[in-house]
Residue, then its C-alpha position, 0 to 999 in steps of 0.5 A: x611053060x615050054x617054047x612050044x606052048x602058046x597062050x591066048x589073051x583076050x583084051x580090050x582097049x578103052x581110051x588109053x587103057x588096055x584091059x586084060x579080060x582073060x588069058x589061058x594056055x592054048x591046047x587045041x586049034x579051036x578056042x573053047x566056048x567056056x574061054x570065050x564066055x569068060x572073056x565076054x562076061x568080063x567085057x560086059x562088066x567093064 
């Protein structure tokens, strides 16, 4: 990863726990729908 690359991380907090739902390398300004769907799907299972 170079200094110009960015990572987007989706997480949630439950009580004292931080739960990582999904992370991906950001390539465009807009977050792709498939990345959001992945995070929401994992949120539904926590």
